[in-house]
PyMOL Python script that loads the backbone (N, CA, C, O; Angstrom):
from pymol import cmd

cmd.read_pdbstr("""\
ATOM      1  N   MET A   1     -32.094   7.597  39.416  1.00  0.00           N
ATOM      2  CA  MET A   1     -32.031   6.178  39.180  1.00  0.00           C
ATOM      3  C   MET A   1     -33.055   5.588  40.079  1.00  0.00           C
ATOM      4  O   MET A   1     -33.120   5.906  41.267  1.00  0.00           O
ATOM      5  N   ARG A   2     -33.849   4.738  39.529  1.00  0.00           N
ATOM      6  CA  ARG A   2     -35.019   4.086  40.313  1.00  0.00           C
ATOM      7  C   ARG A   2     -34.590   3.367  41.518  1.00  0.00           C
ATOM      8  O   ARG A   2     -35.255   3.498  42.545  1.00  0.00           O
ATOM      9  N   GLY A   3     -33.465   2.561  41.498  1.00  0.00           N
ATOM     10  CA  GLY A   3     -33.177   1.773  42.683  1.00  0.00           C
ATOM     11  C   GLY A   3     -32.191   2.452  43.635  1.00  0.00           C
ATOM     12  O   GLY A   3     -31.756   1.808  44.590  1.00  0.00           O
ATOM     13  N   GLU A   4     -31.854   3.590  43.448  1.00  0.00           N
ATOM     14  CA  GLU A   4     -30.860   4.439  44.182  1.00  0.00           C
ATOM     15  C   GLU A   4     -31.493   4.549  45.621  1.00  0.00           C
ATOM     16  O   GLU A   4     -32.673   4.818  45.849  1.00  0.00           O
ATOM     17  N   ARG A   5     -30.547   4.306  46.521  1.00  0.00           N
ATOM     18  CA  ARG A   5     -30.951   4.387  48.113  1.00  0.00           C
ATOM     19  C   ARG A   5     -30.517   5.755  48.520  1.00  0.00           C
ATOM     20  O   ARG A   5     -29.512   6.302  48.066  1.00  0.00           O
ATOM     21  N   GLY A   6     -31.380   6.315  49.458  1.00  0.00           N
ATOM     22  CA  GLY A   6     -31.188   7.539  50.122  1.00  0.00           C
ATOM     23  C   GLY A   6     -31.853   7.534  51.367  1.00  0.00           C
ATOM     24  O   GLY A   6     -31.969   6.493  52.014  1.00  0.00           O
ATOM     25  N   THR A   7     -32.363   8.773  51.804  1.00  0.00           N
ATOM     26  CA  THR A   7     -33.065   8.952  53.030  1.00  0.00           C
ATOM     27  C   THR A   7     -34.360   9.592  52.802  1.00  0.00           C
ATOM     28  O   THR A   7     -34.478  10.640  52.168  1.00  0.00           O
ATOM     29  N   VAL A   8     -35.383   8.910  53.357  1.00  0.00           N
ATOM     30  CA  VAL A   8     -36.762   9.504  53.418  1.00  0.00           C
ATOM     31  C   VAL A   8     -36.897  10.342  54.843  1.00  0.00           C
ATOM     32  O   VAL A   8     -36.582   9.797  55.900  1.00  0.00           O
ATOM     33  N   TYR A   9     -37.321  11.518  54.805  1.00  0.00           N
ATOM     34  CA  TYR A   9     -37.412  12.316  55.900  1.00  0.00           C
ATOM     35  C   TYR A   9     -38.749  12.922  56.021  1.00  0.00           C
ATOM     36  O   TYR A   9     -39.421  13.231  55.037  1.00  0.00           O
ATOM     37  N   LEU A  10     -39.157  13.101  57.342  1.00  0.00           N
ATOM     38  CA  LEU A  10     -40.488  13.598  57.714  1.00  0.00           C
ATOM     39  C   LEU A  10     -40.362  15.094  58.460  1.00  0.00           C
ATOM     40  O   LEU A  10     -39.713  15.180  59.503  1.00  0.00           O
ATOM     41  N   ILE A  11     -40.893  16.048  57.984  1.00  0.00           N
ATOM     42  CA  ILE A  11     -40.832  17.364  58.486  1.00  0.00           C
ATOM     43  C   ILE A  11     -42.239  17.624  59.180  1.00  0.00           C
ATOM     44  O   ILE A  11     -43.287  17.462  58.555  1.00  0.00           O
ATOM     45  N   HIS A  12     -42.206  18.019  60.453  1.00  0.00           N
ATOM     46  CA  HIS A  12     -43.442  18.439  61.225  1.00  0.00           C
ATOM     47  C   HIS A  12     -43.476  19.855  61.164  1.00  0.00           C
ATOM     48  O   HIS A  12     -42.452  20.471  61.458  1.00  0.00           O
ATOM     49  N   PHE A  13     -44.583  20.512  60.798  1.00  0.00           N
ATOM     50  CA  PHE A  13     -44.763  21.926  60.890  1.00  0.00           C
ATOM     51  C   PHE A  13     -45.300  22.243  62.309  1.00  0.00           C
ATOM     52  O   PHE A  13     -46.188  21.542  62.795  1.00  0.00           O
ATOM     53  N   HIS A  14     -44.764  23.304  62.981  1.00  0.00           N
ATOM     54  CA  HIS A  14     -45.065  23.679  64.325  1.00  0.00           C
ATOM     55  C   HIS A  14     -46.607  23.987  64.439  1.00  0.00           C
ATOM     56  O   HIS A  14     -47.230  23.795  65.484  1.00  0.00           O
ATOM     57  N   ARG A  15     -47.153  24.459  63.329  1.00  0.00           N
ATOM     58  CA  ARG A  15     -48.623  24.601  63.336  1.00  0.00           C
ATOM     59  C   ARG A  15     -49.148  24.344  61.825  1.00  0.00           C
ATOM     60  O   ARG A  15     -48.407  24.500  60.855  1.00  0.00           O
ATOM     61  N   ALA A  16     -50.319  23.989  61.737  1.00  0.00           N
ATOM     62  CA  ALA A  16     -50.820  23.640  60.316  1.00  0.00           C
ATOM     63  C   ALA A  16     -50.748  24.838  59.386  1.00  0.00           C
ATOM     64  O   ALA A  16     -50.931  25.994  59.768  1.00  0.00           O
ATOM     65  N   TYR A  17     -50.483  24.501  58.204  1.00  0.00           N
ATOM     66  CA  TYR A  17     -50.559  25.435  57.013  1.00  0.00           C
ATOM     67  C   TYR A  17     -51.650  24.890  56.127  1.00  0.00           C
ATOM     68  O   TYR A  17     -51.546  23.903  55.398  1.00  0.00           O
ATOM     69  N   HIS A  18     -52.721  25.665  56.282  1.00  0.00           N
ATOM     70  CA  HIS A  18     -53.987  25.113  55.625  1.00  0.00           C
ATOM     71  C   HIS A  18     -54.308  23.685  56.085  1.00  0.00           C
ATOM     72  O   HIS A  18     -54.565  23.503  57.275  1.00  0.00           O
ATOM     73  N   HIS A  19     -54.310  22.703  55.256  1.00  0.00           N
ATOM     74  CA  HIS A  19     -54.501  21.420  55.569  1.00  0.00           C
ATOM     75  C   HIS A  19     -53.288  20.596  56.101  1.00  0.00           C
ATOM     76  O   HIS A  19     -53.383  19.567  56.769  1.00  0.00           O
ATOM     77  N   ALA A  20     -52.106  21.218  55.695  1.00  0.00           N
ATOM     78  CA  ALA A  20     -50.807  20.350  55.933  1.00  0.00           C
ATOM     79  C   ALA A  20     -50.247  20.617  57.194  1.00  0.00           C
ATOM     80  O   ALA A  20     -50.173  21.738  57.697  1.00  0.00           O
ATOM     81  N   ARG A  21     -49.786  19.384  57.783  1.00  0.00           N
ATOM     82  CA  ARG A  21     -48.941  19.451  58.994  1.00  0.00           C
ATOM     83  C   ARG A  21     -47.622  18.807  58.903  1.00  0.00           C
ATOM     84  O   ARG A  21     -46.782  18.831  59.803  1.00  0.00           O
ATOM     85  N   HIS A  22     -47.471  18.142  57.593  1.00  0.00           N
ATOM     86  CA  HIS A  22     -46.153  17.446  57.365  1.00  0.00           C
ATOM     87  C   HIS A  22     -45.683  17.519  56.029  1.00  0.00           C
ATOM     88  O   HIS A  22     -46.458  17.615  55.078  1.00  0.00           O
ATOM     89  N   TYR A  23     -44.460  17.477  55.914  1.00  0.00           N
ATOM     90  CA  TYR A  23     -43.861  17.159  54.418  1.00  0.00           C
ATOM     91  C   TYR A  23     -43.011  15.975  54.511  1.00  0.00           C
ATOM     92  O   TYR A  23     -42.284  15.786  55.486  1.00  0.00           O
ATOM     93  N   LEU A  24     -43.083  15.187  53.535  1.00  0.00           N
ATOM     94  CA  LEU A  24     -42.376  13.931  53.384  1.00  0.00           C
ATOM     95  C   LEU A  24     -41.524  13.990  52.142  1.00  0.00           C
ATOM     96  O   LEU A  24     -42.064  14.211  51.058  1.00  0.00           O
ATOM     97  N   GLY A  25     -40.233  13.807  52.238  1.00  0.00           N
ATOM     98  CA  GLY A  25     -39.290  13.893  51.007  1.00  0.00           C
ATOM     99  C   GLY A  25     -38.339  12.755  51.077  1.00  0.00           C
ATOM    100  O   GLY A  25     -38.265  12.012  52.056  1.00  0.00           O
ATOM    101  N   TRP A  26     -37.577  12.638  49.954  1.00  0.00           N
ATOM    102  CA  TRP A  26     -36.517  11.663  49.678  1.00  0.00           C
ATOM    103  C   TRP A  26     -35.332  12.465  49.281  1.00  0.00           C
ATOM    104  O   TRP A  26     -35.469  13.485  48.605  1.00  0.00           O
ATOM    105  N   THR A  27     -34.135  12.022  49.694  1.00  0.00           N
ATOM    106  CA  THR A  27     -32.965  12.783  49.121  1.00  0.00           C
ATOM    107  C   THR A  27     -31.804  11.782  49.228  1.00  0.00           C
ATOM    108  O   THR A  27     -31.899  10.805  49.971  1.00  0.00           O
ATOM    109  N   ALA A  28     -30.755  12.010  48.518  1.00  0.00           N
ATOM    110  CA  ALA A  28     -29.612  11.202  48.562  1.00  0.00           C
ATOM    111  C   ALA A  28     -28.589  11.958  49.588  1.00  0.00           C
ATOM    112  O   ALA A  28     -27.629  11.345  50.053  1.00  0.00           O
ATOM    113  N   ASP A  29     -28.834  13.253  49.897  1.00  0.00           N
ATOM    114  CA  ASP A  29     -27.892  13.981  50.739  1.00  0.00           C
ATOM    115  C   ASP A  29     -28.808  14.831  51.734  1.00  0.00           C
ATOM    116  O   ASP A  29     -29.192  15.964  51.443  1.00  0.00           O
ATOM    117  N   LEU A  30     -29.114  14.215  52.888  1.00  0.00           N
ATOM    118  CA  LEU A  30     -29.995  14.794  53.753  1.00  0.00           C
ATOM    119  C   LEU A  30     -29.665  16.295  54.282  1.00  0.00           C
ATOM    120  O   LEU A  30     -30.524  17.176  54.335  1.00  0.00           O
ATOM    121  N   SER A  31     -28.478  16.449  54.617  1.00  0.00           N
ATOM    122  CA  SER A  31     -28.032  17.797  55.217  1.00  0.00           C
ATOM    123  C   SER A  31     -28.163  18.704  54.047  1.00  0.00           C
ATOM    124  O   SER A  31     -28.782  19.746  54.261  1.00  0.00           O
ATOM    125  N   GLU A  32     -27.705  18.511  52.870  1.00  0.00           N
ATOM    126  CA  GLU A  32     -27.855  19.458  51.762  1.00  0.00           C
ATOM    127  C   GLU A  32     -29.361  19.853  51.473  1.00  0.00           C
ATOM    128  O   GLU A  32     -29.723  21.009  51.251  1.00  0.00           O
ATOM    129  N   ARG A  33     -30.153  18.796  51.504  1.00  0.00           N
ATOM    130  CA  ARG A  33     -31.679  18.982  51.266  1.00  0.00           C
ATOM    131  C   ARG A  33     -32.278  19.885  52.355  1.00  0.00           C
ATOM    132  O   ARG A  33     -33.011  20.824  52.047  1.00  0.00           O
ATOM    133  N   ILE A  34     -31.971  19.604  53.602  1.00  0.00           N
ATOM    134  CA  ILE A  34     -32.449  20.364  54.721  1.00  0.00           C
ATOM    135  C   ILE A  34     -32.049  21.820  54.582  1.00  0.00           C
ATOM    136  O   ILE A  34     -32.808  22.761  54.814  1.00  0.00           O
ATOM    137  N   ASP A  35     -30.808  21.922  54.189  1.00  0.00           N
ATOM    138  CA  ASP A  35     -30.194  23.497  54.041  1.00  0.00           C
ATOM    139  C   ASP A  35     -31.047  24.117  52.923  1.00  0.00           C
ATOM    140  O   ASP A  35     -31.486  25.262  53.036  1.00  0.00           O
ATOM    141  N   ARG A  36     -31.296  23.295  51.759  1.00  0.00           N
ATOM    142  CA  ARG A  36     -32.082  23.969  50.757  1.00  0.00           C
ATOM    143  C   ARG A  36     -33.482  24.386  51.223  1.00  0.00           C
ATOM    144  O   ARG A  36     -33.930  25.488  50.907  1.00  0.00           O
ATOM    145  N   HIS A  37     -34.185  23.508  51.981  1.00  0.00           N
ATOM    146  CA  HIS A  37     -35.504  23.909  52.590  1.00  0.00           C
ATOM    147  C   HIS A  37     -35.293  25.209  53.457  1.00  0.00           C
ATOM    148  O   HIS A  37     -36.004  26.205  53.327  1.00  0.00           O
ATOM    149  N   ALA A  38     -34.256  25.108  54.352  1.00  0.00           N
ATOM    150  CA  ALA A  38     -34.198  26.266  55.262  1.00  0.00           C
ATOM    151  C   ALA A  38     -33.846  27.585  54.514  1.00  0.00           C
ATOM    152  O   ALA A  38     -34.182  28.666  54.998  1.00  0.00           O
ATOM    153  N   SER A  39     -33.224  27.509  53.429  1.00  0.00           N
ATOM    154  CA  SER A  39     -32.850  28.742  52.652  1.00  0.00           C
ATOM    155  C   SER A  39     -33.996  29.087  51.640  1.00  0.00           C
ATOM    156  O   SER A  39     -33.858  30.031  50.863  1.00  0.00           O
ATOM    157  N   GLY A  40     -35.023  28.388  51.652  1.00  0.00           N
ATOM    158  CA  GLY A  40     -36.172  28.809  50.747  1.00  0.00           C
ATOM    159  C   GLY A  40     -36.077  28.196  49.405  1.00  0.00           C
ATOM    160  O   GLY A  40     -36.909  28.503  48.552  1.00  0.00           O
ATOM    161  N   ASN A  41     -35.134  27.358  49.151  1.00  0.00           N
ATOM    162  CA  ASN A  41     -34.998  26.669  47.771  1.00  0.00           C
ATOM    163  C   ASN A  41     -35.401  25.202  47.750  1.00  0.00           C
ATOM    164  O   ASN A  41     -35.026  24.420  46.876  1.00  0.00           O
ATOM    165  N   GLY A  42     -36.159  24.895  48.731  1.00  0.00           N
ATOM    166  CA  GLY A  42     -36.567  23.392  48.812  1.00  0.00           C
ATOM    167  C   GLY A  42     -37.892  23.357  48.181  1.00  0.00           C
ATOM    168  O   GLY A  42     -38.113  24.049  47.188  1.00  0.00           O
ATOM    169  N   SER A  43     -38.780  22.600  48.690  1.00  0.00           N
ATOM    170  CA  SER A  43     -40.179  22.283  48.128  1.00  0.00           C
ATOM    171  C   SER A  43     -41.008  23.567  48.178  1.00  0.00           C
ATOM    172  O   SER A  43     -40.703  24.412  49.020  1.00  0.00           O
ATOM    173  N   PRO A  44     -41.956  23.766  47.409  1.00  0.00           N
ATOM    174  CA  PRO A  44     -42.933  24.860  47.342  1.00  0.00           C
ATOM    175  C   PRO A  44     -43.703  24.865  48.760  1.00  0.00           C
ATOM    176  O   PRO A  44     -43.953  25.919  49.345  1.00  0.00           O
ATOM    177  N   LEU A  45     -44.032  23.688  49.224  1.00  0.00           N
ATOM    178  CA  LEU A  45     -44.785  23.692  50.518  1.00  0.00           C
ATOM    179  C   LEU A  45     -44.073  24.103  51.545  1.00  0.00           C
ATOM    180  O   LEU A  45     -44.590  24.903  52.325  1.00  0.00           O
ATOM    181  N   VAL A  46     -42.775  23.652  51.751  1.00  0.00           N
ATOM    182  CA  VAL A  46     -41.928  24.109  52.861  1.00  0.00           C
ATOM    183  C   VAL A  46     -41.600  25.569  52.739  1.00  0.00           C
ATOM    184  O   VAL A  46     -41.541  26.297  53.730  1.00  0.00           O
ATOM    185  N   ARG A  47     -41.385  25.996  51.506  1.00  0.00           N
ATOM    186  CA  ARG A  47     -41.154  27.449  51.250  1.00  0.00           C
ATOM    187  C   ARG A  47     -42.303  28.324  51.784  1.00  0.00           C
ATOM    188  O   ARG A  47     -42.094  29.301  52.503  1.00  0.00           O
ATOM    189  N   ALA A  48     -43.547  27.915  51.387  1.00  0.00           N
ATOM    190  CA  ALA A  48     -44.766  28.599  51.789  1.00  0.00           C
ATOM    191  C   ALA A  48     -44.984  28.588  53.380  1.00  0.00           C
ATOM    192  O   ALA A  48     -45.422  29.575  53.970  1.00  0.00           O
ATOM    193  N   VAL A  49     -44.661  27.453  53.988  1.00  0.00           N
ATOM    194  CA  VAL A  49     -44.753  27.368  55.324  1.00  0.00           C
ATOM    195  C   VAL A  49     -43.849  28.318  56.032  1.00  0.00           C
ATOM    196  O   VAL A  49     -44.239  28.948  57.015  1.00  0.00           O
ATOM    197  N   THR A  50     -42.686  28.426  55.563  1.00  0.00           N
ATOM    198  CA  THR A  50     -41.622  29.220  56.088  1.00  0.00           C
ATOM    199  C   THR A  50     -41.958  30.677  55.999  1.00  0.00           C
ATOM    200  O   THR A  50     -41.856  31.464  56.940  1.00  0.00           O
ATOM    201  N   ALA A  51     -42.412  31.003  54.660  1.00  0.00           N
ATOM    202  CA  ALA A  51     -42.873  32.413  54.458  1.00  0.00           C
ATOM    203  C   ALA A  51     -44.099  32.861  55.327  1.00  0.00           C
ATOM    204  O   ALA A  51     -44.281  34.059  55.542  1.00  0.00           O
ATOM    205  N   ALA A  52     -44.892  31.955  55.798  1.00  0.00           N
ATOM    206  CA  ALA A  52     -46.009  32.186  56.656  1.00  0.00           C
ATOM    207  C   ALA A  52     -45.597  32.236  58.155  1.00  0.00           C
ATOM    208  O   ALA A  52     -46.418  32.365  59.063  1.00  0.00           O
ATOM    209  N   GLY A  53     -44.231  32.120  58.338  1.00  0.00           N
ATOM    210  CA  GLY A  53     -43.742  32.333  59.637  1.00  0.00           C
ATOM    211  C   GLY A  53     -43.909  31.119  60.519  1.00  0.00           C
ATOM    212  O   GLY A  53     -43.823  31.253  61.740  1.00  0.00           O
ATOM    213  N   ILE A  54     -44.134  29.982  59.990  1.00  0.00           N
ATOM    214  CA  ILE A  54     -44.318  28.677  60.680  1.00  0.00           C
ATOM    215  C   ILE A  54     -42.967  27.965  60.714  1.00  0.00           C
ATOM    216  O   ILE A  54     -42.280  27.766  59.712  1.00  0.00           O
ATOM    217  N   GLY A  55     -42.659  27.611  61.920  1.00  0.00           N
ATOM    218  CA  GLY A  55     -41.428  26.740  62.040  1.00  0.00           C
ATOM    219  C   GLY A  55     -41.669  25.324  61.743  1.00  0.00           C
ATOM    220  O   GLY A  55     -42.794  24.823  61.721  1.00  0.00           O
ATOM    221  N   TRP A  56     -40.551  24.683  61.511  1.00  0.00           N
ATOM    222  CA  TRP A  56     -40.622  23.285  61.241  1.00  0.00           C
ATOM    223  C   TRP A  56     -39.431  22.547  61.749  1.00  0.00           C
ATOM    224  O   TRP A  56     -38.407  23.154  62.063  1.00  0.00           O
ATOM    225  N   THR A  57     -39.548  21.159  61.843  1.00  0.00           N
ATOM    226  CA  THR A  57     -38.543  20.360  62.396  1.00  0.00           C
ATOM    227  C   THR A  57     -38.536  19.037  61.677  1.00  0.00           C
ATOM    228  O   THR A  57     -39.578  18.435  61.419  1.00  0.00           O
ATOM    229  N   VAL A  58     -37.266  18.573  61.340  1.00  0.00           N
ATOM    230  CA  VAL A  58     -37.161  17.143  60.807  1.00  0.00           C
ATOM    231  C   VAL A  58     -37.312  16.252  62.090  1.00  0.00           C
ATOM    232  O   VAL A  58     -36.522  16.342  63.030  1.00  0.00           O
ATOM    233  N   VAL A  59     -38.348  15.409  62.070  1.00  0.00           N
ATOM    234  CA  VAL A  59     -38.710  14.476  63.198  1.00  0.00           C
ATOM    235  C   VAL A  59     -38.524  13.120  62.979  1.00  0.00           C
ATOM    236  O   VAL A  59     -38.604  12.362  63.945  1.00  0.00           O
ATOM    237  N   ARG A  60     -38.249  12.610  61.682  1.00  0.00           N
ATOM    238  CA  ARG A  60     -38.088  11.291  61.546  1.00  0.00           C
ATOM    239  C   ARG A  60     -37.328  11.018  60.237  1.00  0.00           C
ATOM    240  O   ARG A  60     -37.500  11.758  59.268  1.00  0.00           O
ATOM    241  N   THR A  61     -36.560  10.057  60.197  1.00  0.00           N
ATOM    242  CA  THR A  61     -35.773   9.685  58.848  1.00  0.00           C
ATOM    243  C   THR A  61     -35.689   8.176  58.801  1.00  0.00           C
ATOM    244  O   THR A  61     -35.699   7.468  59.808  1.00  0.00           O
ATOM    245  N   TRP A  62     -35.608   7.756  57.612  1.00  0.00           N
ATOM    246  CA  TRP A  62     -35.536   6.395  57.224  1.00  0.00           C
ATOM    247  C   TRP A  62     -34.314   6.298  56.279  1.00  0.00           C
ATOM    248  O   TRP A  62     -34.414   6.735  55.133  1.00  0.00           O
ATOM    249  N   VAL A  63     -33.208   5.761  56.704  1.00  0.00           N
ATOM    250  CA  VAL A  63     -31.981   5.741  55.898  1.00  0.00           C
ATOM    251  C   VAL A  63     -31.836   4.516  55.032  1.00  0.00           C
ATOM    252  O   VAL A  63     -32.260   3.448  55.473  1.00  0.00           O
ATOM    253  N   GLY A  64     -31.268   4.571  53.820  1.00  0.00           N
ATOM    254  CA  GLY A  64     -30.951   3.393  52.989  1.00  0.00           C
ATOM    255  C   GLY A  64     -32.285   2.864  52.307  1.00  0.00           C
ATOM    256  O   GLY A  64     -32.482   1.664  52.119  1.00  0.00           O
ATOM    257  N   VAL A  65     -33.156   3.827  51.964  1.00  0.00           N
ATOM    258  CA  VAL A  65     -34.479   3.431  51.303  1.00  0.00           C
ATOM    259  C   VAL A  65     -34.524   3.965  49.969  1.00  0.00           C
ATOM    260  O   VAL A  65     -33.773   4.879  49.629  1.00  0.00           O
ATOM    261  N   THR A  66     -35.351   3.451  49.209  1.00  0.00           N
ATOM    262  CA  THR A  66     -35.610   3.997  47.757  1.00  0.00           C
ATOM    263  C   THR A  66     -36.763   4.939  47.771  1.00  0.00           C
ATOM    264  O   THR A  66     -37.479   5.093  48.761  1.00  0.00           O
ATOM    265  N   ARG A  67     -36.935   5.626  46.524  1.00  0.00           N
ATOM    266  CA  ARG A  67     -37.995   6.565  46.422  1.00  0.00           C
ATOM    267  C   ARG A  67     -39.321   5.813  46.433  1.00  0.00           C
ATOM    268  O   ARG A  67     -40.350   6.394  46.778  1.00  0.00           O
ATOM    269  N   ASP A  68     -39.318   4.604  46.084  1.00  0.00           N
ATOM    270  CA  ASP A  68     -40.512   3.741  46.073  1.00  0.00           C
ATOM    271  C   ASP A  68     -41.126   3.804  47.543  1.00  0.00           C
ATOM    272  O   ASP A  68     -42.327   3.984  47.740  1.00  0.00           O
ATOM    273  N   PHE A  69     -40.191   3.638  48.549  1.00  0.00           N
ATOM    274  CA  PHE A  69     -40.634   3.755  49.932  1.00  0.00           C
ATOM    275  C   PHE A  69     -41.251   4.992  50.209  1.00  0.00           C
ATOM    276  O   PHE A  69     -42.148   4.992  51.051  1.00  0.00           O
ATOM    277  N   GLU A  70     -40.907   6.137  49.608  1.00  0.00           N
ATOM    278  CA  GLU A  70     -41.290   7.440  49.946  1.00  0.00           C
ATOM    279  C   GLU A  70     -42.682   7.488  49.307  1.00  0.00           C
ATOM    280  O   GLU A  70     -43.624   7.933  49.963  1.00  0.00           O
ATOM    281  N   ARG A  71     -42.854   7.038  48.026  1.00  0.00           N
ATOM    282  CA  ARG A  71     -44.040   6.969  47.325  1.00  0.00           C
ATOM    283  C   ARG A  71     -45.180   6.149  48.088  1.00  0.00           C
ATOM    284  O   ARG A  71     -46.358   6.507  48.118  1.00  0.00           O
ATOM    285  N   HIS A  72     -44.670   4.998  48.703  1.00  0.00           N
ATOM    286  CA  HIS A  72     -45.677   4.256  49.479  1.00  0.00           C
ATOM    287  C   HIS A  72     -46.236   5.019  50.608  1.00  0.00           C
ATOM    288  O   HIS A  72     -47.449   4.983  50.812  1.00  0.00           O
ATOM    289  N   LEU A  73     -45.397   5.752  51.404  1.00  0.00           N
ATOM    290  CA  LEU A  73     -45.740   6.551  52.542  1.00  0.00           C
ATOM    291  C   LEU A  73     -46.711   7.572  51.986  1.00  0.00           C
ATOM    292  O   LEU A  73     -47.767   7.766  52.589  1.00  0.00           O
ATOM    293  N   HIS A  74     -46.415   8.263  50.836  1.00  0.00           N
ATOM    294  CA  HIS A  74     -47.316   9.384  50.358  1.00  0.00           C
ATOM    295  C   HIS A  74     -48.708   8.736  50.093  1.00  0.00           C
ATOM    296  O   HIS A  74     -49.742   9.211  50.562  1.00  0.00           O
ATOM    297  N   LYS A  75     -48.669   7.625  49.312  1.00  0.00           N
ATOM    298  CA  LYS A  75     -49.902   7.146  48.882  1.00  0.00           C
ATOM    299  C   LYS A  75     -50.883   6.797  50.084  1.00  0.00           C
ATOM    300  O   LYS A  75     -52.085   7.060  50.063  1.00  0.00           O
ATOM    301  N   THR A  76     -50.282   6.231  51.040  1.00  0.00           N
ATOM    302  CA  THR A  76     -50.953   5.737  52.337  1.00  0.00           C
ATOM    303  C   THR A  76     -51.217   6.909  53.352  1.00  0.00           C
ATOM    304  O   THR A  76     -51.821   6.732  54.410  1.00  0.00           O
ATOM    305  N   LYS A  77     -50.687   8.185  52.922  1.00  0.00           N
ATOM    306  CA  LYS A  77     -50.810   9.237  53.877  1.00  0.00           C
ATOM    307  C   LYS A  77     -50.385   8.878  55.245  1.00  0.00           C
ATOM    308  O   LYS A  77     -51.096   9.178  56.205  1.00  0.00           O
ATOM    309  N   ALA A  78     -49.168   8.199  55.401  1.00  0.00           N
ATOM    310  CA  ALA A  78     -48.744   7.708  56.568  1.00  0.00           C
ATOM    311  C   ALA A  78     -47.881   8.633  57.495  1.00  0.00           C
ATOM    312  O   ALA A  78     -47.562   8.301  58.637  1.00  0.00           O
ATOM    313  N   GLY A  79     -47.525   9.843  56.898  1.00  0.00           N
ATOM    314  CA  GLY A  79     -46.844  10.818  57.731  1.00  0.00           C
ATOM    315  C   GLY A  79     -47.168  10.970  59.186  1.00  0.00           C
ATOM    316  O   GLY A  79     -46.309  10.803  60.052  1.00  0.00           O
ATOM    317  N   PRO A  80     -48.454  11.298  59.459  1.00  0.00           N
ATOM    318  CA  PRO A  80     -48.812  11.608  60.737  1.00  0.00           C
ATOM    319  C   PRO A  80     -48.712  10.298  61.602  1.00  0.00           C
ATOM    320  O   PRO A  80     -48.418  10.441  62.789  1.00  0.00           O
ATOM    321  N   ARG A  81     -48.908   9.174  61.164  1.00  0.00           N
ATOM    322  CA  ARG A  81     -48.747   7.863  61.866  1.00  0.00           C
ATOM    323  C   ARG A  81     -47.393   7.640  62.411  1.00  0.00           C
ATOM    324  O   ARG A  81     -47.186   6.918  63.386  1.00  0.00           O
ATOM    325  N   PHE A  82     -46.397   8.327  61.708  1.00  0.00           N
ATOM    326  CA  PHE A  82     -44.951   8.158  62.085  1.00  0.00           C
ATOM    327  C   PHE A  82     -44.385   9.345  62.784  1.00  0.00           C
ATOM    328  O   PHE A  82     -43.210   9.315  63.150  1.00  0.00           O
ATOM    329  N   CYS A  83     -45.139  10.395  62.997  1.00  0.00           N
ATOM    330  CA  CYS A  83     -44.645  11.638  63.586  1.00  0.00           C
ATOM    331  C   CYS A  83     -44.615  11.538  65.201  1.00  0.00           C
ATOM    332  O   CYS A  83     -45.645  11.383  65.856  1.00  0.00           O
ATOM    333  N   PRO A  84     -43.369  11.640  65.756  1.00  0.00           N
ATOM    334  CA  PRO A  84     -43.324  11.443  67.107  1.00  0.00           C
ATOM    335  C   PRO A  84     -44.045  12.669  67.906  1.00  0.00           C
ATOM    336  O   PRO A  84     -44.561  12.539  69.016  1.00  0.00           O
ATOM    337  N   VAL A  85     -43.997  13.789  67.215  1.00  0.00           N
ATOM    338  CA  VAL A  85     -44.603  15.071  67.800  1.00  0.00           C
ATOM    339  C   VAL A  85     -46.177  14.735  67.960  1.00  0.00           C
ATOM    340  O   VAL A  85     -46.749  14.807  69.048  1.00  0.00           O
ATOM    341  N   CYS A  86     -46.784  14.378  66.812  1.00  0.00           N
ATOM    342  CA  CYS A  86     -48.254  14.135  66.809  1.00  0.00           C
ATOM    343  C   CYS A  86     -48.554  12.894  67.682  1.00  0.00           C
ATOM    344  O   CYS A  86     -49.653  12.852  68.235  1.00  0.00           O
ATOM    345  N   LEU A  87     -47.741  11.953  67.842  1.00  0.00           N
ATOM    346  CA  LEU A  87     -47.961  10.851  68.677  1.00  0.00           C
ATOM    347  C   LEU A  87     -47.646  11.097  70.121  1.00  0.00           C
ATOM    348  O   LEU A  87     -47.918  10.235  70.957  1.00  0.00           O
ATOM    349  N   GLY A  88     -47.098  12.203  70.445  1.00  0.00           N
ATOM    350  CA  GLY A  88     -46.693  12.603  71.862  1.00  0.00           C
ATOM    351  C   GLY A  88     -45.638  11.845  72.439  1.00  0.00           C
ATOM    352  O   GLY A  88     -45.637  11.534  73.630  1.00  0.00           O
ATOM    353  N   ARG A  89     -44.596  11.488  71.507  1.00  0.00           N
ATOM    354  CA  ARG A  89     -43.407  10.791  72.008  1.00  0.00           C
ATOM    355  C   ARG A  89     -42.239  11.757  72.106  1.00  0.00           C
ATOM    356  O   ARG A  89     -41.144  11.363  72.508  1.00  0.00           O
TER     357      ARG A  89
END
""", "prot")
cmd.dss("prot")
cmd.show_as("cartoon", "prot")
cmd.util.cbc("prot")
cmd.orient("prot")
């Protein structure tokens, strides 16, 4: 549903995987989605990162937002600007 509210989350990879250092996603159930990523049933990128032996951490969340917010962050490539690890916070 287009106006459904959920959580946007930012995953930071402990080291780069090719060009990627982050994954940005939206979910209605954050704990279930993170469990799926951890078990290898999440996104193809996080699955590849995990298979390459690279650790990752959820470093930021935005609660009560729509998928449109996630799309905006994707389009503007805003992930690194909001990553506390990359910003040294």
